[in-house]
C-alpha positions as CSV (number, residue, x, y, z in Angstrom):
1,M,-4.1,-23.2,-3.3
2,M,-7.8,-24.6,-2.6
3,N,-10.5,-24.3,-5.1
4,R,-13.5,-24.8,-2.9
5,R,-17.1,-24.0,-3.9
6,V,-18.6,-20.7,-3.2
7,D,-22.4,-20.1,-4.1
8,I,-23.4,-16.4,-4.3
9,A,-27.4,-16.1,-3.6
10,A,-27.6,-12.4,-3.8
11,R,-25.8,-9.2,-4.3
12,K,-26.9,-5.8,-3.3
13,L,-25.3,-2.2,-3.6
14,L,-25.6,-0.5,-0.3
15,L,-23.6,2.6,-1.0
16,D,-22.0,4.0,-4.2
17,D,-19.8,7.1,-3.1
18,F,-16.2,7.6,-2.9
19,L,-16.2,3.9,-1.4
20,T,-18.6,1.3,-2.6
21,I,-20.1,-1.0,-0.1
22,E,-21.8,-4.3,-1.1
23,E,-24.1,-6.6,0.7
24,V,-23.5,-10.4,-0.3
25,R,-25.6,-13.6,0.7
26,L,-23.5,-16.7,0.1
27,A,-22.8,-20.2,1.3
28,H,-19.3,-21.7,0.9
29,E,-17.7,-25.2,1.1
30,K,-16.2,-26.0,4.4
31,F,-13.0,-27.9,5.2
32,D,-14.9,-31.2,5.7
33,G,-16.5,-30.9,2.2
34,T,-20.0,-29.9,3.4
35,M,-21.6,-26.5,2.6
36,S,-21.8,-23.8,5.1
37,G,-25.3,-22.3,6.0
38,A,-26.4,-19.2,4.1
39,M,-24.5,-16.0,5.5
40,R,-24.4,-12.4,4.9
41,R,-21.0,-10.4,4.3
42,V,-20.7,-6.7,3.6
43,I,-17.5,-5.9,1.6
44,V,-15.9,-2.9,0.2
45,P,-14.8,-3.8,-3.4
46,R,-11.6,-1.9,-4.4
47,P,-9.1,-1.7,-7.1
48,D,-5.7,-2.9,-6.6
49,A,-3.2,-0.5,-5.3
50,V,0.6,0.1,-5.5
51,A,3.2,1.1,-2.9
52,A,7.0,1.6,-2.8
53,V,9.8,1.9,-0.4
54,V,11.7,4.6,-2.3
55,V,15.5,4.2,-1.7
56,N,18.0,7.0,-2.6
57,A,21.0,4.7,-3.1
58,A,23.6,7.7,-3.7
59,R,22.7,9.0,-0.2
60,Q,21.8,5.3,1.3
61,S,18.5,6.8,2.4
62,V,14.7,6.0,2.3
63,V,12.2,8.6,1.0
64,L,9.0,8.6,2.9
65,I,5.9,10.8,2.9
66,R,4.0,12.3,5.9
67,Q,0.3,13.2,5.2
68,F,-3.0,13.7,7.1
69,R,-5.2,10.6,7.4
70,Y,-8.7,11.4,9.2
71,A,-9.5,7.8,10.0
72,A,-6.3,7.6,11.9
73,Y,-6.8,11.0,13.5
74,T,-10.0,9.5,15.1
75,K,-7.7,7.2,17.3
76,G,-4.7,9.4,17.7
77,D,-2.3,11.3,15.5
78,G,-3.6,11.6,11.9
79,W,-0.3,12.7,10.4
80,M,1.2,9.5,9.2
81,I,4.5,8.8,7.9
82,E,4.0,6.2,4.8
83,V,5.7,4.9,1.9
84,A,4.5,6.4,-1.5
85,A,1.3,4.6,-2.6
86,G,-1.9,5.0,-4.6
87,L,-4.3,3.1,-6.8
88,I,-3.8,1.7,-10.1
89,D,-5.8,3.9,-12.6
90,D,-7.7,2.0,-15.6
91,G,-5.3,1.1,-18.4
92,E,-2.2,1.2,-16.3
93,T,0.3,-1.5,-15.2
94,P,1.3,-1.6,-11.6
95,E,4.9,-0.4,-12.7
96,Q,3.3,2.6,-14.5
97,A,1.2,3.5,-11.4
98,I,4.0,3.3,-9.0
99,R,6.4,5.3,-11.3
100,R,3.3,8.2,-11.4
101,E,2.8,7.8,-7.6
102,V,6.4,8.3,-6.8
103,L,6.9,11.2,-8.9
104,E,3.7,13.0,-7.6
105,E,4.2,12.5,-4.0
106,T,8.1,12.6,-3.4
107,G,9.2,14.3,-6.6
108,Y,11.7,11.7,-7.3
109,E,11.7,9.8,-10.5
110,A,11.7,6.0,-10.0
111,G,14.6,4.3,-11.8
112,T,14.9,0.5,-11.0
113,L,11.7,-1.2,-9.8
114,A,11.7,-4.6,-8.0
115,R,8.5,-6.3,-6.8
116,L,8.7,-7.2,-3.2
117,G,5.2,-9.0,-3.0
118,R,1.5,-8.2,-2.6
119,F,-1.0,-8.6,0.2
120,Y,-4.5,-7.7,1.1
121,V,-5.1,-4.6,3.3
122,S,-7.8,-6.0,5.3
123,P,-9.5,-9.2,3.7
124,G,-12.2,-9.6,6.3
125,Y,-14.2,-6.7,4.3
126,S,-12.2,-5.2,1.6
127,S,-10.9,-6.7,-1.8
128,E,-8.0,-4.3,-1.9
129,R,-4.7,-5.5,-2.7
130,V,-1.3,-3.7,-2.5
131,I,1.4,-4.6,-5.0
132,L,4.6,-3.6,-3.0
133,F,7.6,-2.4,-4.9
134,L,11.3,-1.3,-4.0
135,A,11.9,1.9,-6.1
136,E,15.4,3.3,-6.6
137,T,15.4,6.8,-7.4
138,H,16.9,7.9,-10.8
139,G,19.5,10.3,-9.6
140,E,20.4,11.9,-6.3
141,A,17.9,14.8,-6.3
142,P,14.2,15.3,-7.0
143,V,13.2,16.2,-10.5
144,A,9.7,17.8,-9.6
145,A,8.3,19.3,-6.3
146,G,6.4,16.3,-5.0
147,G,3.8,17.0,-2.2
148,G,0.8,15.4,-4.0
149,L,-1.9,16.7,-6.3
150,A,-3.6,19.8,-5.2
151,H,-6.8,18.9,-7.1
152,E,-7.0,15.6,-4.9
153,D,-6.6,17.7,-1.9
154,E,-3.2,16.3,-1.2
155,D,-0.9,18.0,1.4
156,I,2.2,15.5,1.6
157,E,5.7,16.4,3.2
158,V,8.6,14.4,1.8
159,V,10.7,12.7,4.7
160,E,14.3,11.3,3.9
161,W,16.2,9.5,6.5
162,P,19.4,7.4,6.3
163,F,18.6,3.7,6.5
164,D,19.9,3.3,10.1
165,E,17.5,6.1,11.2
166,A,14.4,4.7,9.4
167,F,15.3,1.2,10.7
168,R,15.8,2.6,14.3
169,R,12.2,4.2,14.1
170,L,10.9,1.0,12.8
171,D,12.3,-1.0,15.6
172,A,11.0,1.7,18.1
173,G,7.3,1.1,16.7
174,E,7.1,4.6,15.5
175,F,5.4,3.5,12.1
176,V,1.6,2.6,12.4
177,D,0.9,2.0,8.7
178,A,1.1,-1.6,7.8
179,K,2.4,-1.1,4.2
180,T,5.2,1.0,5.5
181,I,6.0,-1.6,8.2
182,I,6.3,-4.3,5.7
183,A,8.1,-2.2,3.1
184,L,10.7,-1.2,5.6
185,S,11.2,-4.8,7.1
186,A,11.6,-6.2,3.4
187,L,14.0,-3.3,2.5
188,R,16.2,-4.1,5.8
189,E,15.9,-8.1,4.8
190,R,17.2,-7.2,1.4
191,L,20.0,-5.1,2.3
192,R,21.2,-7.6,5.1
193,R,21.2,-10.5,2.4
194,R,23.1,-8.1,-0.1
195,A,25.7,-7.5,2.6
196,E,26.1,-11.0,3.4
197,R,27.3,-11.9,-0.3
C-alpha cells in the first residue's frame, strides 16, 4: 500500500439531501514524486454498506431480492435482482447490519456469516464501500415476512433459485448489479473449492 501525500486546499458542501455532494480542491503526489497541479473533484461521501449472498443450505438454493431502482430504470428495466444489502447504521457492526438487512429484506434469519471481501462501488466519485458476506439461513424456512420496510418505501419480492439456476443466469448475463455478480461469482468459487476437497 502506498502512502503518498495529498494536500486538501478547500472543501465545499454543494448538496445536503438524501445524498451529500462535496467539492474538494486538492493536489496529490504523483508516481514520480512531484506534486500534481491543483485540481477539483466532486465526491459523494457515503457510509459503508453491507451485502450478502444468502444461501439456504438445506435446499441448496440462493435467496435474492427483486426491487425497483429508478436510476436503472432510466436506462432500461428498473426491477433489478440483487443480493440483500443496506447501509450500516450508527453503532452497528457490519455483522449486525447484514443480519438486520437479511431479515428485513428476505424474511430469513442469518445463521453462519463469512466475509467474502470488500470493494468500492464507484471510487471515481463515491466513498461508499461494500462489505460482502456469505450468509447461511438459520433454518430452511423464513421466520418473517421479508419484503423490506414500508416506512422506507421498500417493495421487495423474494426470489429463491437452486444454485444451478442462479449460476446459469449469471453466465447468461442476466444480472446487472455489480455486488450481485461479485457475490454469486464468489459463492460459485467457494462451492467449487469445497467440492474439490
